[in-house]
VEXDREN-2710 file (C-alpha; in Angstrom, 1 decimal):
% VEXDREN-2710
k/r/px/py/pz
1/MET/2.2/9.7/22.8
2/ASN/3.1/11.0/26.3
3/GLY/-0.6/12.0/26.8
4/GLN/-1.7/8.5/25.8
5/VAL/0.8/6.8/28.2
6/ARG/-0.4/9.2/31.0
7/SER/-4.0/8.3/30.3
8/ILE/-3.2/4.6/30.5
9/LEU/-1.3/5.0/33.8
10/HIS/-4.2/7.1/35.3
11/THR/-6.7/4.4/34.2
12/ARG/-4.6/1.6/35.8
13/LEU/-4.2/3.7/39.0
14/PHE/-7.9/4.3/39.2
15/TRP/-8.7/0.6/39.0
16/ILE/-6.0/-0.4/41.4
17/LEU/-7.3/2.0/44.0
18/SER/-10.8/0.8/43.4
19/LEU/-9.7/-2.8/43.8
20/LEU/-7.8/-2.0/47.0
21/ILE/-10.8/-0.3/48.6
22/VAL/-13.2/-3.0/47.7
23/SER/-10.7/-5.7/49.0
24/ILE/-10.6/-4.0/52.4
25/ILE/-14.4/-3.9/52.6
26/SER/-14.5/-7.5/51.5
27/LEU/-12.3/-8.6/54.5
28/THR/-14.9/-7.2/56.9
29/ILE/-17.8/-9.1/55.5
30/GLY/-18.7/-12.5/57.1
31/VAL/-20.9/-14.3/59.6
32/LYS/-18.3/-14.3/62.3
33/ASP/-17.5/-10.9/63.8
34/PHE/-14.2/-9.5/62.6
35/ASN/-12.5/-6.2/63.4
36/LEU/-10.0/-5.2/60.8
37/PHE/-8.1/-3.0/63.3
38/GLY/-7.7/-6.1/65.5
39/ILE/-4.9/-7.2/63.2
40/PHE/-2.9/-4.1/64.1
41/THR/-3.8/-4.2/67.8
42/ASN/-2.6/-7.8/68.0
43/SER/-6.0/-9.4/68.6
44/GLN/-5.3/-13.1/68.3
45/GLU/-8.8/-14.0/67.3
46/ASP/-9.0/-11.5/64.5
47/ILE/-5.5/-12.4/63.3
48/ASN/-6.4/-16.1/63.2
49/LEU/-9.6/-15.5/61.3
50/ALA/-7.8/-13.3/58.8
51/ILE/-5.0/-15.8/58.2
52/VAL/-7.2/-18.9/58.1
53/SER/-10.3/-17.7/56.2
54/ARG/-10.6/-14.0/55.1
55/ILE/-7.3/-13.4/53.4
56/PRO/-7.2/-16.8/51.6
57/ARG/-10.7/-16.2/50.3
58/LEU/-9.7/-12.7/49.1
59/ILE/-6.5/-13.9/47.4
60/SER/-8.3/-16.8/45.7
61/ILE/-11.0/-14.5/44.4
62/LEU/-8.5/-11.9/43.1
63/VAL/-6.3/-14.6/41.4
64/THR/-9.4/-16.4/39.9
65/GLY/-11.0/-13.2/38.5
66/SER/-7.8/-11.9/37.0
67/SER/-6.8/-15.3/35.6
68/LEU/-10.1/-16.1/33.9
69/SER/-10.2/-12.6/32.4
70/ILE/-6.7/-12.9/30.9
71/ALA/-7.5/-16.4/29.6
72/GLY/-10.6/-15.0/27.9
73/LEU/-8.6/-12.1/26.5
74/ILE/-5.9/-14.4/25.1
75/MET/-8.5/-16.7/23.4
76/GLN/-10.4/-13.7/21.9
77/THR/-7.1/-12.3/20.6
78/ILE/-5.8/-15.5/19.0
79/THR/-9.1/-16.5/17.5
80/GLY/-10.1/-13.0/16.4
81/ASN/-13.6/-13.5/17.9
82/LYS/-14.9/-11.4/20.8
83/PHE/-17.3/-14.0/22.0
84/VAL/-14.8/-16.8/22.6
85/SER/-13.7/-17.7/26.1
86/PRO/-12.9/-20.8/28.3
87/SER/-16.6/-21.0/29.0
88/THR/-17.8/-20.7/25.4
89/ALA/-15.0/-22.9/23.8
90/GLY/-15.7/-25.9/26.0
91/THR/-12.4/-25.5/27.9
92/MET/-14.1/-25.6/31.3
93/GLU/-16.2/-28.6/30.4
94/TRP/-13.0/-30.5/29.3
95/SER/-11.4/-29.6/32.6
96/ARG/-14.3/-31.1/34.5
97/PHE/-14.0/-34.2/32.3
98/GLY/-10.4/-34.4/33.4
99/VAL/-11.4/-34.1/37.1
100/MET/-13.9/-36.9/36.6
101/LEU/-11.2/-39.1/35.1
102/ALA/-8.9/-38.3/38.0
103/ILE/-11.5/-39.2/40.6
104/LEU/-12.5/-42.4/38.7
105/PHE/-9.0/-43.8/38.2
106/PHE/-7.0/-42.2/41.0
107/GLY/-9.6/-41.7/43.7
108/GLY/-8.4/-39.4/46.6
109/GLN/-5.0/-38.6/45.2
110/ALA/-3.6/-35.1/45.6
111/SER/-5.2/-32.1/43.9
112/ILE/-2.0/-31.5/41.8
113/LEU/-2.7/-34.8/40.0
114/LYS/-6.3/-33.7/39.4
115/MET/-5.0/-30.4/38.1
116/PHE/-2.5/-32.1/35.8
117/ILE/-5.1/-34.4/34.2
118/ALA/-7.6/-31.5/34.0
119/PHE/-4.8/-29.5/32.2
120/VAL/-4.2/-32.3/29.7
121/THR/-7.9/-32.7/28.9
122/SER/-8.6/-29.0/28.7
123/LEU/-5.6/-28.4/26.4
124/ALA/-6.7/-31.3/24.2
125/GLY/-10.3/-30.0/24.1
126/THR/-9.2/-26.5/23.3
127/ILE/-7.0/-27.8/20.4
128/VAL/-10.0/-29.7/19.1
129/PHE/-12.1/-26.5/19.2
130/MET/-9.3/-24.6/17.3
131/GLN/-9.2/-27.4/14.7
132/LEU/-13.0/-27.1/14.2
133/LEU/-12.6/-23.3/14.0
134/GLN/-10.0/-23.7/11.1
135/LYS/-12.3/-26.1/9.2
136/MET/-15.4/-23.8/9.6
137/ARG/-16.4/-22.2/6.3
138/PHE/-18.5/-19.4/7.9
139/LYS/-16.7/-18.0/10.9
140/ASN/-19.5/-15.7/12.1
141/ALA/-18.9/-14.0/15.4
142/MET/-22.0/-15.7/16.9
143/VAL/-21.6/-19.1/15.2
144/VAL/-18.1/-19.8/16.6
145/PRO/-19.0/-19.6/20.3
146/LEU/-22.2/-21.6/19.6
147/VAL/-20.1/-24.4/18.2
148/GLY/-17.8/-24.2/21.3
149/MET/-20.8/-24.3/23.6
150/MET/-22.3/-27.3/21.8
151/LEU/-19.0/-29.1/22.0
152/GLY/-18.8/-28.2/25.7
153/ASN/-22.4/-29.5/26.3
154/VAL/-21.5/-32.8/24.7
155/ILE/-18.5/-33.2/26.9
156/SER/-20.5/-32.2/30.0
157/ALA/-23.1/-34.8/29.1
158/ILE/-20.4/-37.5/28.8
159/THR/-19.0/-36.4/32.2
160/SER/-22.4/-36.5/33.9
161/PHE/-23.1/-40.0/32.3
162/PHE/-19.9/-41.5/33.7
163/ALA/-20.3/-39.7/37.0
164/TYR/-23.8/-41.3/37.5
165/ARG/-22.7/-44.6/36.1
166/PHE/-19.8/-45.0/38.6
167/ASP/-21.7/-43.2/41.5
168/ILE/-19.2/-40.3/41.8
169/ILE/-21.7/-37.5/41.1
170/GLN/-21.4/-36.2/44.7
171/ASN/-17.7/-36.1/44.4
172/MET/-18.1/-34.2/41.1
173/SER/-20.6/-31.7/42.5
174/SER/-18.0/-29.3/43.9
175/TRP/-16.5/-28.9/40.5
176/LEU/-19.8/-28.2/38.7
177/GLN/-20.4/-24.9/40.4
178/GLY/-17.9/-22.2/41.5
179/ASN/-17.9/-21.6/45.3
180/PHE/-15.5/-19.7/47.5
181/SER/-17.2/-20.6/50.8
182/LEU/-14.9/-23.5/51.4
183/VAL/-11.7/-21.7/50.6
184/ILE/-9.5/-21.6/53.7
185/LYS/-5.7/-21.8/54.3
186/GLY/-4.3/-25.0/52.7
187/ARG/-7.1/-25.3/50.1
188/TYR/-6.4/-22.6/47.6
189/GLU/-2.7/-22.5/47.1
190/LEU/-2.9/-24.5/43.9
191/LEU/-4.1/-21.3/42.3
192/TYR/-0.6/-19.9/42.6
193/LEU/0.5/-22.3/39.8
194/GLY/-1.3/-20.1/37.3
195/ILE/0.3/-16.8/38.4
196/PRO/3.6/-17.3/36.5
197/PHE/1.6/-17.9/33.3
198/LEU/-0.1/-14.5/33.8
199/PHE/3.4/-12.9/33.6
200/ILE/4.2/-15.0/30.5
201/ALA/1.0/-13.8/28.9
202/TYR/2.1/-10.2/29.5
203/PHE/5.6/-10.7/28.0
204/TYR/4.1/-12.4/24.9
205/ALA/1.2/-9.9/24.7
206/ASN/2.5/-8.2/21.5
207/LYS/3.1/-11.6/19.8
208/PHE/-0.5/-12.7/20.7
209/THR/-1.8/-9.5/19.1
210/ILE/0.1/-10.2/15.9
211/ALA/-0.9/-13.8/15.9
212/GLY/-4.6/-12.7/16.1
213/MET/-4.2/-10.9/12.8
214/GLY/-3.8/-14.2/10.9
215/GLU/-1.2/-16.8/10.1
216/SER/0.0/-15.2/6.8
217/PHE/0.4/-11.8/8.4
218/SER/2.3/-13.3/11.3
219/LYS/4.7/-15.1/9.0
220/ASN/5.4/-11.9/7.0
221/LEU/6.5/-10.4/10.3
222/GLY/8.8/-13.3/11.1
223/LEU/6.5/-14.7/13.8
224/ASN/6.0/-18.4/14.4
225/HIS/2.2/-18.4/14.4
226/ARG/1.7/-22.0/15.5
227/SER/4.1/-21.7/18.4
228/VAL/2.6/-18.5/19.7
229/VAL/-1.0/-19.9/19.4
230/SER/0.1/-23.1/21.1
231/LEU/1.6/-21.1/24.0
232/GLY/-1.6/-19.2/24.3
233/LEU/-3.6/-22.4/24.5
234/VAL/-1.3/-23.8/27.2
235/ILE/-1.7/-20.6/29.3
236/VAL/-5.5/-20.9/28.9
237/ALA/-5.5/-24.6/29.8
238/VAL/-3.3/-24.1/32.9
239/ILE/-5.4/-21.2/34.2
240/THR/-8.7/-23.0/33.6
241/SER/-7.6/-26.3/35.1
242/THR/-6.2/-24.6/38.3
243/VAL/-9.4/-22.6/38.7
244/VAL/-11.8/-25.6/38.1
245/VAL/-9.9/-27.9/40.5
246/THR/-9.6/-25.3/43.2
247/VAL/-12.9/-23.4/43.2
248/GLY/-15.0/-24.9/40.5
249/SER/-16.4/-23.6/37.2
250/ILE/-17.2/-19.9/36.9
251/SER/-18.7/-18.7/33.6
252/PHE/-19.0/-15.3/31.9
253/VAL/-15.9/-13.6/33.5
254/GLY/-13.6/-14.6/30.6
255/ILE/-16.0/-13.3/28.0
256/ILE/-17.5/-10.1/29.5
257/ILE/-14.5/-8.4/31.2
258/PRO/-12.1/-8.5/28.1
259/ASN/-14.9/-7.1/26.0
260/ILE/-15.6/-4.2/28.4
261/VAL/-12.0/-3.3/28.8
262/THR/-11.1/-3.4/25.1
263/MET/-14.1/-1.2/24.3
264/PHE/-12.3/1.6/26.2
265/MET/-8.6/0.7/25.8
266/GLY/-8.5/-0.9/22.3
267/ASP/-7.2/-4.3/21.1
268/ASN/-3.5/-3.8/22.0
269/LEU/-3.0/-6.7/24.4
270/LYS/0.0/-5.0/26.1
271/ASN/-2.1/-2.0/27.2
272/SER/-5.3/-3.8/28.0
273/LEU/-4.0/-6.9/29.8
274/PRO/-3.2/-5.4/33.2
275/VAL/-6.5/-3.5/33.3
276/THR/-8.3/-6.6/32.3
277/ALA/-6.8/-8.5/35.2
278/ILE/-7.7/-5.8/37.7
279/VAL/-11.2/-5.3/36.4
280/GLY/-11.8/-9.1/36.3
281/ALA/-10.6/-9.4/40.0
282/LEU/-12.8/-6.5/41.0
283/PHE/-15.9/-7.9/39.2
284/LEU/-15.6/-11.3/40.8
285/LEU/-15.0/-9.7/44.2
286/VAL/-18.1/-7.5/43.9
287/CYS/-20.1/-10.6/42.9
288/ASP/-18.8/-12.5/45.9
289/MET/-19.8/-9.6/48.3
290/ILE/-23.3/-9.6/46.8
291/GLY/-23.6/-13.3/47.3
292/ARG/-22.6/-13.0/51.0
293/LEU/-24.9/-10.1/51.7
294/ILE/-28.0/-10.7/49.7
295/LEU/-29.3/-13.5/52.1
296/PHE/-27.1/-12.8/55.1
297/PRO/-26.1/-14.7/57.1
298/TYR/-26.6/-17.4/54.4
299/GLU/-24.5/-17.3/51.3
300/VAL/-25.5/-17.6/47.6
301/SER/-22.9/-19.3/45.4
302/ILE/-20.8/-16.9/43.5
303/SER/-21.4/-18.7/40.2
304/VAL/-25.1/-17.9/40.5
305/ILE/-24.4/-14.2/41.1
306/VAL/-21.9/-14.1/38.2
307/SER/-24.4/-15.9/35.9
308/VAL/-27.2/-13.4/36.6
309/LEU/-25.0/-10.3/36.3
310/GLY/-23.0/-11.8/33.5
311/SER/-26.0/-12.8/31.4
312/ILE/-27.3/-9.2/31.6
313/LEU/-24.0/-7.7/30.6
314/PHE/-23.6/-10.3/27.9
315/LEU/-26.9/-9.4/26.4
316/LEU/-26.0/-5.7/26.5
317/LEU/-22.7/-6.5/24.6
318/LEU/-24.7/-8.5/22.0
319/PHE/-27.2/-5.7/21.4
320/ARG/-24.3/-3.2/21.2
321/ARG/-22.4/-5.2/18.7
322/LYS/-25.6/-5.9/16.7
323/SER/-26.3/-2.1/16.5
324/LYS/-22.7/-1.6/15.2
325/TRP/-23.2/-4.2/12.5
326/ASN/-26.5/-2.6/11.5
327/ARG/-24.8/0.8/11.2
328/GLY/-22.0/-0.8/9.3
END
């Protein structure tokens, strides 16, 4: 047992150091000249650039990457399906639908109102998906996320229809695609609302693991299955709505990172959750750096980079799982 704990600690330390190194490198990348040592030599220009732009962007990327990864891990655990995530269960599409309603009925109100309405719609949409999941006779690992994506596409089509109908498609465009280029001081702090829910997810990790084993199994262990699942859905909805309202929709992170981490660390949520958060933040940070460097000094949207790399990794995961099924 001590050897296993030591191995887990070494794994976490490795990923933390990797994230720290990449974060420092990320701070130095940008169109405007920036000297990292200028912060320590009291260079006012470097300090202002770091406070206003570089550090807010870094923090928003780290929080977004870790949040989406944990949201995906929770959904995969409570549904018992490795291909379920906020992007394959329609949660993000429901969040965008909520943003559309907020713009349509409340115009230029504060982002917190948009986030609240997006939270309500994303939670309602995720509950609808869970109800469909319970009624499905054949819960194939591939059929379940396909149903979620079909539901998400229907909601996305409805959102686009009303956006065109009421001429708010330009207002909606910033929530259709994830982008960190506009993140500056004062425009990302809403992401902090999701951080307490990450700690709640960690404290309830063992209960989520038990809930993922089925309702009857949970009841035999004295666990209120419905309450635990509902808490998981609330955490996912809060995380998804804060991310969509702040930086837009980013796919694949919530499905790929949890799968990669659990391949090496197992399905115990308590052990894998911290590493999932770190690896998710690191993956999104690397994608952001690629987007800033590939056409420098221009910037490619991070959602494009994530979609390209994510689709490749997703196909590799599919082929790997298919080969395991064939061997089984």
